[in-house]
N, CA, C and O atoms as CSV, one atom per row, in Angstrom:
chain,resi,resn,atom,element,x,y,z
A,1,MET,N,N,40.596,130.009,107.058
A,1,MET,CA,C,41.814,129.639,108.092
A,1,MET,C,C,42.860,129.640,107.217
A,1,MET,O,O,42.517,129.654,106.035
A,2,SER,N,N,44.159,129.630,107.459
A,2,SER,CA,C,45.300,129.990,106.477
A,2,SER,C,C,45.808,128.055,106.423
A,2,SER,O,O,45.643,127.334,107.407
A,3,ASP,N,N,46.152,127.761,105.660
A,3,ASP,CA,C,46.608,126.467,105.768
A,3,ASP,C,C,48.001,126.047,106.375
A,3,ASP,O,O,48.637,124.993,106.407
A,4,LEU,N,N,48.249,127.671,106.967
A,4,LEU,CA,C,49.615,127.642,107.875
A,4,LEU,C,C,49.588,127.989,109.715
A,4,LEU,O,O,50.347,128.334,110.621
A,5,SER,N,N,47.842,127.535,109.411
A,5,SER,CA,C,47.698,127.559,110.753
A,5,SER,C,C,48.732,126.363,111.835
A,5,SER,O,O,49.543,125.530,111.432
A,6,ASN,N,N,48.368,126.645,113.139
A,6,ASN,CA,C,49.178,125.670,113.902
A,6,ASN,C,C,50.761,125.277,113.172
A,6,ASN,O,O,51.100,124.094,113.208
A,7,THR,N,N,51.564,126.157,112.613
A,7,THR,CA,C,52.407,125.798,112.145
A,7,THR,C,C,53.608,126.998,112.544
A,7,THR,O,O,53.368,128.206,112.552
A,8,SER,N,N,54.793,126.450,112.834
A,8,SER,CA,C,55.694,127.431,114.025
A,8,SER,C,C,55.885,128.135,112.317
A,8,SER,O,O,55.821,127.472,111.282
A,9,LEU,N,N,56.160,129.828,112.427
A,9,LEU,CA,C,57.237,130.448,111.279
A,9,LEU,C,C,58.672,130.796,111.662
A,9,LEU,O,O,59.336,131.775,111.323
A,10,ASP,N,N,59.103,129.440,112.699
A,10,ASP,CA,C,60.580,129.333,112.408
A,10,ASP,C,C,61.160,128.522,111.544
A,10,ASP,O,O,62.301,128.712,111.123
A,11,LEU,N,N,59.978,126.964,111.006
A,11,LEU,CA,C,60.595,127.025,110.234
A,11,LEU,C,C,60.045,127.027,109.062
A,11,LEU,O,O,58.856,127.234,108.816
A,12,VAL,N,N,61.226,126.708,108.031
A,12,VAL,CA,C,61.171,127.098,106.812
A,12,VAL,C,C,61.068,125.447,105.952
A,12,VAL,O,O,61.906,124.548,105.882
A,13,PRO,N,N,59.696,125.551,105.390
A,13,PRO,CA,C,59.291,124.391,104.858
A,13,PRO,C,C,60.257,124.243,103.250
A,13,PRO,O,O,61.186,124.981,102.924
A,14,MET,N,N,59.716,123.119,102.475
A,14,MET,CA,C,60.490,122.628,101.702
A,14,MET,C,C,59.257,123.641,100.002
A,14,MET,O,O,59.594,123.425,98.838
A,15,THR,N,N,58.457,124.248,100.209
A,15,THR,CA,C,57.131,124.387,99.487
A,15,THR,C,C,56.743,125.746,99.139
A,15,THR,O,O,56.435,126.259,100.215
A,16,GLY,N,N,56.582,126.672,98.137
A,16,GLY,CA,C,56.725,127.745,97.720
A,16,GLY,C,C,56.839,127.837,96.537
A,16,GLY,O,O,57.012,126.958,95.692
A,17,SER,N,N,56.678,129.682,96.377
A,17,SER,CA,C,56.531,129.623,94.765
A,17,SER,C,C,57.328,130.715,94.739
A,17,SER,O,O,58.210,131.115,95.499
A,18,SER,N,N,56.553,131.409,93.049
A,18,SER,CA,C,57.123,133.130,92.874
A,18,SER,C,C,56.062,133.098,92.112
A,18,SER,O,O,55.314,132.243,91.639
A,19,ASN,N,N,56.261,135.068,92.104
A,19,ASN,CA,C,55.115,135.761,91.737
A,19,ASN,C,C,55.651,136.668,91.403
A,19,ASN,O,O,56.693,136.998,91.968
A,20,ARG,N,N,54.939,137.652,89.993
A,20,ARG,CA,C,55.807,138.831,89.202
A,20,ARG,C,C,54.735,139.608,89.575
A,20,ARG,O,O,53.653,139.067,89.348
A,21,VAL,N,N,54.666,141.047,90.232
A,21,VAL,CA,C,53.351,141.443,90.262
A,21,VAL,C,C,53.918,142.667,89.183
A,21,VAL,O,O,55.102,142.706,88.846
A,22,THR,N,N,52.931,143.622,88.713
A,22,THR,CA,C,52.866,144.915,87.332
A,22,THR,C,C,52.345,145.602,87.943
A,22,THR,O,O,51.204,145.371,88.343
A,23,ILE,N,N,53.265,147.114,88.336
A,23,ILE,CA,C,52.169,148.160,88.566
A,23,ILE,C,C,51.244,148.535,87.308
A,23,ILE,O,O,51.651,148.726,86.162
A,24,PRO,N,N,50.011,148.596,87.724
A,24,PRO,CA,C,49.327,149.247,86.773
A,24,PRO,C,C,48.608,150.718,86.595
A,24,PRO,O,O,48.529,151.267,87.694
A,25,ALA,N,N,48.308,151.153,86.012
A,25,ALA,CA,C,47.987,152.506,85.216
A,25,ALA,C,C,47.545,153.195,86.719
A,25,ALA,O,O,47.432,152.438,87.683
A,26,THR,N,N,47.364,154.276,86.837
A,26,THR,CA,C,46.756,155.335,87.458
A,26,THR,C,C,46.024,154.857,88.142
A,26,THR,O,O,45.082,154.523,87.424
A,27,PRO,N,N,45.639,154.330,90.081
A,27,PRO,CA,C,46.830,154.904,90.375
A,27,PRO,C,C,47.948,154.486,90.821
A,27,PRO,O,O,48.194,154.819,91.980
A,28,PHE,N,N,49.259,153.417,89.904
A,28,PHE,CA,C,49.928,152.597,90.148
A,28,PHE,C,C,49.919,151.820,91.172
A,28,PHE,O,O,51.029,151.384,91.477
A,29,GLN,N,N,48.843,151.416,91.964
A,29,GLN,CA,C,49.260,150.593,93.635
A,29,GLN,C,C,48.367,149.085,92.941
A,29,GLN,O,O,47.429,149.030,92.146
A,30,ILE,N,N,49.031,148.144,93.544
A,30,ILE,CA,C,48.196,146.651,94.036
A,30,ILE,C,C,49.279,145.979,95.205
A,30,ILE,O,O,50.374,146.171,95.735
A,31,ARG,N,N,48.298,145.197,95.185
A,31,ARG,CA,C,48.016,144.484,96.151
A,31,ARG,C,C,49.247,143.279,95.495
A,31,ARG,O,O,49.611,143.170,94.324
A,32,GLY,N,N,49.748,142.384,96.829
A,32,GLY,CA,C,50.505,141.591,96.533
A,32,GLY,C,C,50.574,140.251,96.211
A,32,GLY,O,O,51.559,139.540,96.015
A,33,GLY,N,N,49.251,139.973,96.180
A,33,GLY,CA,C,48.281,138.895,96.091
A,33,GLY,C,C,48.627,138.011,94.314
A,33,GLY,O,O,49.408,137.099,94.042
A,34,THR,N,N,47.642,138.801,93.413
A,34,THR,CA,C,47.581,138.175,92.526
A,34,THR,C,C,48.277,139.498,91.928
A,34,THR,O,O,48.787,140.461,92.501
A,35,SER,N,N,48.051,139.085,90.079
A,35,SER,CA,C,48.716,140.729,89.067
A,35,SER,C,C,47.312,141.102,88.878
A,35,SER,O,O,47.034,142.108,88.225
A,36,THR,N,N,46.054,140.077,89.606
A,36,THR,CA,C,44.833,141.512,89.144
A,36,THR,C,C,44.602,142.265,90.800
A,36,THR,O,O,43.567,142.900,90.999
A,37,GLY,N,N,45.519,142.141,91.773
A,37,GLY,CA,C,45.382,143.525,92.533
A,37,GLY,C,C,44.266,142.582,93.887
A,37,GLY,O,O,43.200,142.887,94.420
A,38,GLY,N,N,45.153,141.421,94.015
A,38,GLY,CA,C,45.134,140.487,95.516
A,38,GLY,C,C,43.793,139.757,95.427
A,38,GLY,O,O,43.427,138.949,96.279
A,39,ALA,N,N,43.236,140.019,94.578
A,39,ALA,CA,C,41.993,139.434,94.453
A,39,ALA,C,C,41.573,137.988,94.891
A,39,ALA,O,O,40.480,137.421,94.914
A,40,THR,N,N,43.375,137.437,95.373
A,40,THR,CA,C,43.470,136.158,96.010
A,40,THR,C,C,44.115,135.967,96.607
A,40,THR,O,O,45.267,136.238,96.266
A,41,SER,N,N,43.846,135.258,98.176
A,41,SER,CA,C,44.798,135.078,99.306
A,41,SER,C,C,45.771,133.542,99.001
A,41,SER,O,O,45.604,132.383,98.622
A,42,VAL,N,N,46.999,134.597,99.521
A,42,VAL,CA,C,48.595,133.597,98.716
A,42,VAL,C,C,48.991,133.176,100.144
A,42,VAL,O,O,49.609,133.986,100.836
A,43,PRO,N,N,48.833,132.564,100.389
A,43,PRO,CA,C,49.518,132.026,102.185
A,43,PRO,C,C,51.235,131.470,101.734
A,43,PRO,O,O,51.734,130.685,100.928
A,44,CYS,N,N,51.731,132.465,102.860
A,44,CYS,CA,C,53.431,132.169,102.706
A,44,CYS,C,C,53.609,132.162,104.208
A,44,CYS,O,O,52.774,132.188,105.112
A,45,LYS,N,N,55.026,132.117,104.224
A,45,LYS,CA,C,55.794,132.431,105.831
A,45,LYS,C,C,56.780,133.302,105.577
A,45,LYS,O,O,57.119,133.995,106.537
A,46,LYS,N,N,57.573,133.537,104.137
A,46,LYS,CA,C,58.448,134.004,104.165
A,46,LYS,C,C,58.234,134.677,102.805
A,46,LYS,O,O,57.583,134.153,101.901
A,47,VAL,N,N,59.094,136.409,102.687
A,47,VAL,CA,C,59.251,136.086,101.110
A,47,VAL,C,C,60.366,137.014,100.662
A,47,VAL,O,O,60.563,137.827,101.566
A,48,TRP,N,N,61.047,137.189,99.792
A,48,TRP,CA,C,61.807,138.142,99.552
A,48,TRP,C,C,61.160,138.966,98.132
A,48,TRP,O,O,60.168,138.742,97.437
A,49,MET,N,N,62.028,139.814,98.092
A,49,MET,CA,C,61.246,140.915,97.098
A,49,MET,C,C,62.393,141.445,96.116
A,49,MET,O,O,63.477,141.347,96.691
A,50,SER,N,N,62.522,141.991,94.786
A,50,SER,CA,C,63.538,142.427,94.580
A,50,SER,C,C,62.685,143.230,93.364
A,50,SER,O,O,61.484,142.957,93.366
A,51,CYS,N,N,63.147,144.224,92.280
A,51,CYS,CA,C,62.706,144.279,91.477
A,51,CYS,C,C,63.850,144.887,90.284
A,51,CYS,O,O,64.823,145.582,90.574
A,52,PRO,N,N,63.451,144.418,88.807
A,52,PRO,CA,C,64.733,144.349,87.607
A,52,PRO,C,C,64.969,145.860,87.215
A,52,PRO,O,O,64.327,146.904,87.335
A,53,SER,N,N,66.267,145.468,86.658
A,53,SER,CA,C,67.120,146.992,86.572
A,53,SER,C,C,66.173,147.776,85.632
A,53,SER,O,O,65.846,148.960,85.715
A,54,THR,N,N,65.837,146.927,84.798
A,54,THR,CA,C,64.875,147.624,83.314
A,54,THR,C,C,63.517,148.317,83.796
A,54,THR,O,O,62.738,148.780,82.962
A,55,ASN,N,N,63.208,148.385,85.424
A,55,ASN,CA,C,62.203,149.139,85.805
A,55,ASN,C,C,62.492,151.057,85.662
A,55,ASN,O,O,63.456,151.423,86.334
A,56,THR,N,N,61.972,151.865,85.107
A,56,THR,CA,C,61.702,153.026,85.227
A,56,THR,C,C,62.170,153.790,86.397
A,56,THR,O,O,62.867,154.779,86.172
A,57,THR,N,N,61.874,153.460,87.674
A,57,THR,CA,C,61.300,154.032,88.936
A,57,THR,C,C,61.178,152.797,89.940
A,57,THR,O,O,60.983,151.628,89.609
A,58,GLU,N,N,61.346,153.338,91.349
A,58,GLU,CA,C,61.711,152.916,92.093
A,58,GLU,C,C,59.818,152.620,93.181
A,58,GLU,O,O,58.911,153.292,93.673
A,59,VAL,N,N,60.301,150.937,92.969
A,59,VAL,CA,C,59.218,150.453,93.975
A,59,VAL,C,C,58.747,150.601,95.337
A,59,VAL,O,O,59.715,150.674,96.095
A,60,ARG,N,N,57.706,150.670,95.907
A,60,ARG,CA,C,57.777,150.494,97.483
A,60,ARG,C,C,56.869,149.880,97.622
A,60,ARG,O,O,56.039,149.835,96.714
A,61,VAL,N,N,56.671,149.140,98.871
A,61,VAL,CA,C,55.603,148.234,99.624
A,61,VAL,C,C,55.601,148.709,101.144
A,61,VAL,O,O,56.479,149.313,101.761
A,62,THR,N,N,54.107,148.167,101.646
A,62,THR,CA,C,54.216,148.176,102.555
A,62,THR,C,C,53.079,147.262,103.281
A,62,THR,O,O,52.700,146.513,102.380
A,63,ILE,N,N,52.645,147.078,103.981
A,63,ILE,CA,C,51.445,145.647,104.807
A,63,ILE,C,C,50.647,146.421,105.357
A,63,ILE,O,O,50.836,147.326,106.170
A,64,GLY,N,N,49.449,145.907,104.731
A,64,GLY,CA,C,48.099,146.002,105.183
A,64,GLY,C,C,47.490,147.062,104.671
A,64,GLY,O,O,46.320,146.959,104.301
A,65,THR,N,N,48.185,148.269,104.563
A,65,THR,CA,C,47.371,149.582,104.321
A,65,THR,C,C,48.319,149.869,102.684
A,65,THR,O,O,49.506,149.617,102.475
A,66,ASP,N,N,47.156,150.551,101.586
A,66,ASP,CA,C,47.895,151.426,100.217
A,66,ASP,C,C,48.834,151.802,100.868
A,66,ASP,O,O,48.894,152.134,102.052
A,67,CYS,N,N,50.413,151.700,99.249
A,67,CYS,CA,C,50.999,152.368,99.526
A,67,CYS,C,C,51.362,154.061,98.689
A,67,CYS,O,O,50.668,154.127,97.674
A,68,THR,N,N,52.021,155.036,98.829
A,68,THR,CA,C,52.298,155.912,98.235
A,68,THR,C,C,54.030,156.292,97.785
A,68,THR,O,O,54.991,155.599,98.122
A,69,ASN,N,N,54.081,157.229,97.169
A,69,ASN,CA,C,55.547,157.828,96.782
A,69,ASN,C,C,56.341,158.271,97.888
A,69,ASN,O,O,57.502,158.677,97.946
A,70,THR,N,N,55.260,158.063,98.940
A,70,THR,CA,C,56.110,158.503,100.422
A,70,THR,C,C,56.018,157.964,100.832
A,70,THR,O,O,56.946,158.029,101.639
A,71,THR,N,N,55.321,156.975,101.089
A,71,THR,CA,C,55.119,156.111,102.284
A,71,THR,C,C,55.551,153.808,102.390
A,71,THR,O,O,55.393,152.996,101.478
A,72,GLY,N,N,55.719,153.723,102.858
A,72,GLY,CA,C,56.374,152.606,102.833
A,72,GLY,C,C,57.738,151.955,102.671
A,72,GLY,O,O,58.441,152.965,102.641
A,73,ILE,N,N,58.430,151.102,102.568
A,73,ILE,CA,C,60.045,150.777,102.040
A,73,ILE,C,C,60.491,151.113,101.034
A,73,ILE,O,O,59.784,152.087,100.777
A,74,LYS,N,N,61.378,150.987,100.010
A,74,LYS,CA,C,61.921,151.385,98.491
A,74,LYS,C,C,62.363,149.662,98.779
A,74,LYS,O,O,62.960,149.375,99.817
A,75,ILE,N,N,62.021,148.639,97.804
A,75,ILE,CA,C,62.395,147.436,97.467
A,75,ILE,C,C,63.229,147.198,96.192
A,75,ILE,O,O,62.845,147.231,95.023
A,76,PRO,N,N,64.730,146.895,96.793
A,76,PRO,CA,C,65.745,147.396,96.318
A,76,PRO,C,C,66.153,146.211,94.925
A,76,PRO,O,O,66.022,145.001,94.744
A,77,GLU,N,N,66.635,147.242,94.238
A,77,GLU,CA,C,67.041,146.407,91.847
A,77,GLU,C,C,67.753,145.896,92.685
A,77,GLU,O,O,68.324,146.064,93.763
A,78,GLN,N,N,67.418,144.740,91.309
A,78,GLN,CA,C,68.633,143.587,91.089
A,78,GLN,C,C,69.624,144.216,89.804
A,78,GLN,O,O,69.195,144.711,88.762
A,79,SER,N,N,70.795,144.079,90.123
A,79,SER,CA,C,72.133,144.696,89.314
A,79,SER,C,C,72.506,143.233,89.070
A,79,SER,O,O,71.990,142.146,89.330
A,80,THR,N,N,73.723,143.699,88.403
A,80,THR,CA,C,74.152,142.101,87.394
A,80,THR,C,C,75.675,142.576,87.921
A,80,THR,O,O,76.596,142.640,87.107
A,81,GLU,N,N,75.854,142.866,89.166
A,81,GLU,CA,C,77.009,142.539,90.061
A,81,GLU,C,C,76.668,141.850,91.653
A,81,GLU,O,O,77.393,141.138,92.349
A,82,THR,N,N,75.804,142.172,91.815
A,82,THR,CA,C,74.992,141.567,93.634
A,82,THR,C,C,73.203,141.366,93.127
A,82,THR,O,O,72.583,142.031,92.297
A,83,ASP,N,N,72.878,140.580,93.704
A,83,ASP,CA,C,71.551,140.235,93.856
A,83,ASP,C,C,70.815,140.901,95.607
A,83,ASP,O,O,70.930,140.098,96.533
A,84,ILE,N,N,70.222,142.092,95.894
A,84,ILE,CA,C,69.635,141.914,97.420
A,84,ILE,C,C,68.548,142.346,96.979
A,84,ILE,O,O,68.203,142.944,95.959
A,85,TYR,N,N,67.828,141.799,98.278
A,85,TYR,CA,C,65.957,141.639,97.815
A,85,TYR,C,C,65.537,142.183,99.880
A,85,TYR,O,O,66.294,142.076,100.845
A,86,LEU,N,N,64.451,142.588,99.846
A,86,LEU,CA,C,63.975,142.842,100.517
A,86,LEU,C,C,63.729,141.487,101.138
A,86,LEU,O,O,63.509,140.533,100.392
A,87,HIS,N,N,63.756,141.295,102.764
A,87,HIS,CA,C,63.051,139.689,103.172
A,87,HIS,C,C,62.518,140.066,104.144
A,87,HIS,O,O,63.064,140.840,104.930
A,88,LEU,N,N,61.019,139.471,104.336
A,88,LEU,CA,C,60.014,139.676,105.416
A,88,LEU,C,C,58.989,138.723,105.372
A,88,LEU,O,O,58.410,138.389,104.338
A,89,ALA,N,N,58.793,138.341,106.346
A,89,ALA,CA,C,57.928,137.317,107.283
A,89,ALA,C,C,56.880,137.617,107.239
A,89,ALA,O,O,56.623,138.616,107.911
A,90,ILE,N,N,55.965,137.118,106.641
A,90,ILE,CA,C,54.504,137.056,106.065
A,90,ILE,C,C,53.510,136.732,105.811
A,90,ILE,O,O,53.394,136.153,104.731
A,91,ASP,N,N,52.593,136.881,106.442
A,91,ASP,CA,C,51.842,135.510,106.502
A,91,ASP,C,C,50.823,134.923,105.393
A,91,ASP,O,O,50.224,133.850,105.314
A,92,ASP,N,N,50.883,136.209,104.469
A,92,ASP,CA,C,49.819,136.372,103.017
A,92,ASP,C,C,50.133,137.442,102.048
A,92,ASP,O,O,49.829,138.626,102.198
A,93,LEU,N,N,50.886,136.839,100.850
A,93,LEU,CA,C,51.046,138.143,99.880
A,93,LEU,C,C,49.925,139.296,99.601
A,93,LEU,O,O,49.988,140.227,98.799
A,94,ASN,N,N,49.004,138.991,100.402
A,94,ASN,CA,C,47.889,139.668,99.881
A,94,ASN,C,C,48.041,140.969,100.416
A,94,ASN,O,O,47.449,141.936,99.938
A,95,ARG,N,N,49.035,141.060,101.676
A,95,ARG,CA,C,48.967,141.874,102.893
A,95,ARG,C,C,49.900,143.026,102.391
A,95,ARG,O,O,50.069,144.104,102.961
A,96,LEU,N,N,50.576,142.536,101.024
A,96,LEU,CA,C,51.099,143.662,100.682
A,96,LEU,C,C,51.258,144.369,99.326
A,96,LEU,O,O,51.683,143.683,98.397
A,97,TYR,N,N,50.914,145.897,99.064
A,97,TYR,CA,C,50.883,146.635,98.726
A,97,TYR,C,C,51.942,147.228,98.650
A,97,TYR,O,O,52.813,147.493,99.478
A,98,PHE,N,N,51.706,147.610,96.604
A,98,PHE,CA,C,53.031,147.894,96.454
A,98,PHE,C,C,52.713,149.550,95.634
A,98,PHE,O,O,51.501,149.665,95.452
A,99,TYR,N,N,53.328,150.512,95.241
A,99,TYR,CA,C,53.313,151.817,94.283
A,99,TYR,C,C,54.819,151.804,93.923
A,99,TYR,O,O,55.907,151.674,94.484
A,100,GLY,N,N,54.157,152.063,92.339
A,100,GLY,CA,C,55.240,153.018,91.317
A,100,GLY,C,C,54.694,153.868,90.865
A,100,GLY,O,O,53.471,153.919,91.002
A,101,ALA,N,N,55.174,154.560,90.369
A,101,ALA,CA,C,55.443,155.693,89.591
A,101,ALA,C,C,55.348,155.683,88.499
A,101,ALA,O,O,55.082,156.697,87.854
A,102,THR,N,N,55.485,154.852,88.130
A,102,THR,CA,C,55.643,154.305,86.141
A,102,THR,C,C,55.139,153.124,85.895
A,102,THR,O,O,55.755,152.072,86.066
A,103,GLU,N,N,53.481,153.261,85.296
A,103,GLU,CA,C,52.450,151.919,84.796
A,103,GLU,C,C,54.067,150.922,84.279
A,103,GLU,O,O,55.191,151.397,84.117
A,104,ASN,N,N,53.551,149.195,84.098
A,104,ASN,CA,C,54.037,148.587,83.845
A,104,ASN,C,C,55.959,148.119,84.318
A,104,ASN,O,O,56.640,147.190,83.884
A,105,ASP,N,N,56.332,149.237,85.362
A,105,ASP,CA,C,57.148,148.153,86.147
A,105,ASP,C,C,56.751,146.709,86.748
A,105,ASP,O,O,55.647,146.165,86.703
A,106,VAL,N,N,57.835,146.280,87.270
A,106,VAL,CA,C,57.450,144.811,87.997
A,106,VAL,C,C,58.087,145.084,89.522
A,106,VAL,O,O,58.513,146.143,89.983
A,107,VAL,N,N,58.010,143.856,90.100
A,107,VAL,CA,C,58.096,143.106,91.465
A,107,VAL,C,C,58.772,141.477,91.461
A,107,VAL,O,O,58.206,140.401,91.265
A,108,ASP,N,N,59.486,141.634,91.610
A,108,ASP,CA,C,59.396,140.128,91.620
A,108,ASP,C,C,59.378,139.262,93.263
A,108,ASP,O,O,60.143,139.583,94.172
A,109,ILE,N,N,58.638,138.458,93.341
A,109,ILE,CA,C,58.479,137.936,94.767
A,109,ILE,C,C,59.108,136.457,94.531
A,109,ILE,O,O,59.055,135.860,93.456
A,110,LEU,N,N,59.780,135.915,95.848
A,110,LEU,CA,C,59.823,134.540,95.956
A,110,LEU,C,C,59.349,134.460,97.100
A,110,LEU,O,O,59.607,135.369,97.888
A,111,TYR,N,N,58.476,133.292,97.537
A,111,TYR,CA,C,58.195,132.890,99.050
A,111,TYR,C,C,58.094,131.017,99.203
A,111,TYR,O,O,58.009,129.985,98.536
A,112,THR,N,N,58.176,131.528,100.553
A,112,THR,CA,C,57.674,129.890,100.891
A,112,THR,C,C,56.583,129.816,101.343
A,112,THR,O,O,55.785,130.753,101.315
A,113,LYS,N,N,56.270,128.303,102.014
A,113,LYS,CA,C,54.592,128.127,102.288
A,113,LYS,C,C,54.912,127.436,103.809
A,113,LYS,O,O,53.982,127.075,104.532
């Protein structure tokens, strides 16, 4: 059972954290729970994601299934002029699947519990 059961998703609590996911070598896919490929559940309510401008390729994300170079949503890249984030309401970082075409590209994740 999640530590978020019986709570409203409309409320944004004062707790949360951040996570950095690093794209591994072939097949360039990883789950969002931890940098070890989603081995641990990370309960949350909302996430904000972006990629540093140092990434060499675009990174994509899907919910609940493996992501490929043709599926999912492109995660916006941070810039020096504006910061744009992909915002999702989701109950666990472990349900996010990432794909990047280059090893060591990263996704920065901010989440609330």
